[in-house]
C-alpha positions as CSV (number, residue, x, y, z in Angstrom):
1,M,0.0,0.0,0.0
2,E,1.4,3.4,-0.9
3,P,1.6,6.3,1.4
4,R,-1.2,8.9,1.1
5,S,1.1,11.8,0.2
6,S,2.5,9.8,-2.8
7,G,-1.0,9.3,-4.1
8,L,-1.8,13.0,-3.5
9,Q,1.4,14.1,-5.3
10,R,0.5,11.9,-8.3
11,L,-2.9,13.4,-8.4
12,V,-1.4,16.9,-8.2
13,R,0.9,16.1,-11.1
14,E,-2.0,14.7,-13.1
15,V,-4.1,17.7,-12.5
16,A,-1.2,20.0,-13.5
17,K,-0.5,18.1,-16.7
18,F,-4.3,17.9,-17.5
19,G,-4.4,21.7,-16.9
20,A,-1.4,22.4,-19.1
21,V,-2.9,20.4,-22.0
22,G,-6.3,21.8,-21.3
23,G,-5.0,25.3,-21.1
24,A,-3.4,25.0,-24.5
25,G,-6.6,23.5,-25.7
26,V,-8.6,26.5,-24.4
27,L,-6.3,28.8,-26.4
28,V,-6.8,26.7,-29.5
29,N,-10.6,26.6,-28.9
30,L,-10.9,30.3,-28.3
31,G,-8.5,31.1,-31.2
32,V,-10.3,29.0,-33.7
33,F,-13.7,30.3,-32.4
34,N,-12.7,33.9,-32.9
35,L,-11.0,33.2,-36.2
36,V,-14.1,31.5,-37.6
37,R,-16.4,34.3,-36.3
38,H,-14.1,36.9,-37.9
39,V,-13.7,35.3,-41.3
40,S,-17.2,33.8,-41.8
41,D,-20.9,34.6,-41.2
42,L,-21.5,31.4,-39.3
43,P,-23.8,31.7,-36.3
44,V,-22.0,31.9,-33.0
45,V,-22.8,28.3,-31.8
46,R,-21.8,26.7,-35.1
47,A,-18.5,28.6,-35.0
48,S,-18.1,27.4,-31.4
49,I,-18.8,23.8,-32.3
50,I,-16.1,23.9,-35.1
51,A,-13.6,25.3,-32.5
52,T,-14.5,22.7,-30.0
53,V,-14.0,19.9,-32.4
54,V,-10.5,21.2,-33.3
55,A,-9.7,21.6,-29.6
56,I,-10.9,18.0,-29.0
57,A,-8.4,16.6,-31.6
58,F,-5.6,18.8,-30.1
59,N,-6.4,17.6,-26.6
60,Y,-6.5,13.9,-27.4
61,V,-2.9,14.1,-28.7
62,G,-1.8,16.0,-25.6
63,F,-3.6,13.7,-23.2
64,R,-2.6,10.4,-24.8
65,Y,1.0,11.2,-25.4
66,W,1.8,13.5,-22.4
67,T,-0.7,13.6,-19.5
68,Y,-1.7,10.0,-19.6
69,R,1.3,8.5,-21.4
70,D,1.9,6.1,-18.5
71,R,-1.6,4.7,-18.6
72,D,-2.9,1.5,-20.2
73,R,-2.3,1.6,-24.0
74,G,-4.3,-1.5,-24.7
75,G,-7.5,-1.2,-26.6
76,R,-6.9,2.1,-28.5
77,T,-10.1,1.8,-30.4
78,K,-12.1,1.6,-27.2
79,E,-10.1,4.4,-25.7
80,L,-10.7,6.7,-28.7
81,T,-14.4,5.8,-28.8
82,L,-14.8,6.6,-25.1
83,F,-12.8,9.8,-25.5
84,L,-15.0,10.9,-28.4
85,I,-18.2,10.0,-26.5
86,F,-17.2,12.0,-23.4
87,S,-15.8,14.8,-25.5
88,A,-19.1,15.0,-27.3
89,I,-20.9,15.3,-24.0
90,G,-18.5,18.0,-23.0
91,L,-19.2,19.7,-26.4
92,V,-22.9,19.7,-25.6
93,I,-22.2,21.2,-22.1
94,E,-19.8,23.8,-23.4
95,N,-22.0,24.9,-26.3
96,G,-25.2,24.6,-24.3
97,V,-24.0,27.3,-22.1
98,L,-23.2,29.5,-25.1
99,Y,-26.5,28.7,-26.7
100,L,-28.4,29.6,-23.6
101,A,-26.6,32.9,-23.3
102,T,-26.9,33.8,-27.0
103,Y,-30.4,32.6,-27.8
104,G,-32.0,32.5,-24.3
105,F,-30.7,35.9,-23.0
106,G,-29.7,37.6,-26.3
107,W,-26.1,38.1,-25.1
108,D,-24.3,38.0,-28.5
109,S,-21.6,40.7,-28.5
110,P,-18.1,39.4,-29.2
111,L,-17.1,39.9,-25.5
112,Q,-20.3,38.2,-24.2
113,S,-19.8,35.3,-26.6
114,N,-16.2,34.8,-25.4
115,V,-17.1,35.1,-21.8
116,F,-19.9,32.4,-22.1
117,K,-17.7,30.3,-24.4
118,F,-15.0,30.4,-21.7
119,L,-17.6,29.6,-18.9
120,G,-18.9,26.7,-20.9
121,I,-15.4,25.4,-21.4
122,G,-14.8,25.6,-17.6
123,I,-17.9,23.6,-16.7
124,A,-17.3,21.0,-19.4
125,T,-13.6,20.7,-18.3
126,L,-14.7,19.5,-14.9
127,F,-16.8,16.8,-16.5
128,R,-14.0,15.9,-18.9
129,F,-11.4,15.6,-16.2
130,W,-13.5,13.2,-14.2
131,S,-14.6,11.1,-17.2
132,Y,-11.2,10.9,-19.0
133,R,-9.4,9.7,-15.8
134,T,-12.2,7.4,-14.8
135,W,-13.1,5.8,-18.1
136,V,-10.8,6.7,-20.9
137,F,-7.2,6.8,-19.7
138,K,-7.3,4.1,-17.0
139,A,-4.4,3.5,-14.7
140,L,-2.6,0.3,-15.1
141,P,-3.3,-2.2,-12.3
142,A,-0.5,-2.4,-9.9
143,R,0.3,-6.0,-10.7
144,E,0.8,-5.2,-14.4
145,T,3.0,-2.2,-13.6
146,V,5.2,-4.3,-11.4
147,A,5.4,-7.0,-14.0
148,S,6.3,-4.4,-16.7
149,A,9.0,-2.9,-14.5
150,E,10.4,-6.4,-13.7
151,S,10.6,-7.2,-17.4
152,I,12.5,-4.0,-18.1
153,L,15.0,-4.7,-15.3
154,E,15.4,-8.3,-16.5
155,H,16.1,-7.1,-20.1
156,E,18.6,-4.5,-18.8
157,S,20.4,-7.1,-16.7
158,K,20.9,-9.3,-19.8
159,K,22.8,-6.6,-21.6
160,P,26.6,-7.0,-21.5
161,A,28.5,-4.6,-19.3
162,P,30.1,-1.7,-21.3
163,S,33.6,-3.3,-20.8
164,Q,32.3,-6.5,-22.3
165,R,30.8,-4.9,-25.5
166,V,32.7,-5.3,-28.7
167,P,33.5,-1.8,-30.3
């Protein structure tokens, strides 16, 4: 059994990495959103959905290959399917907030759209963090982690020492 502080430290590192990828994803999301709104006549929520989809693709790469790179890599099809399902739910949450502000309350200025887009991203992020770590990027069971580490050590011990290697 591991000490409590070690588990807490691991959670803090995970939250920090998730936040770094997510923060970059927010910048991508807001950047694409404002670019699409600037260069097209698309309605605000459609522009937002496009931006969210681009950010989802960006975030998957960051989460899979950095934040959760040490997690189970088996079943990539299942992982990607779950990621897309939970991301789609997050998309609905995020853009539902924007839709409500825009069409429910008539708040459609560029500043208001960005504020409610950002608020929607924040609410959806809480859902995404929970769902990704719980269902998508599952931690390896301890037994598999130990077996993996042992196989690496065994492989390393079979290598000849530097003095025994032929140049």
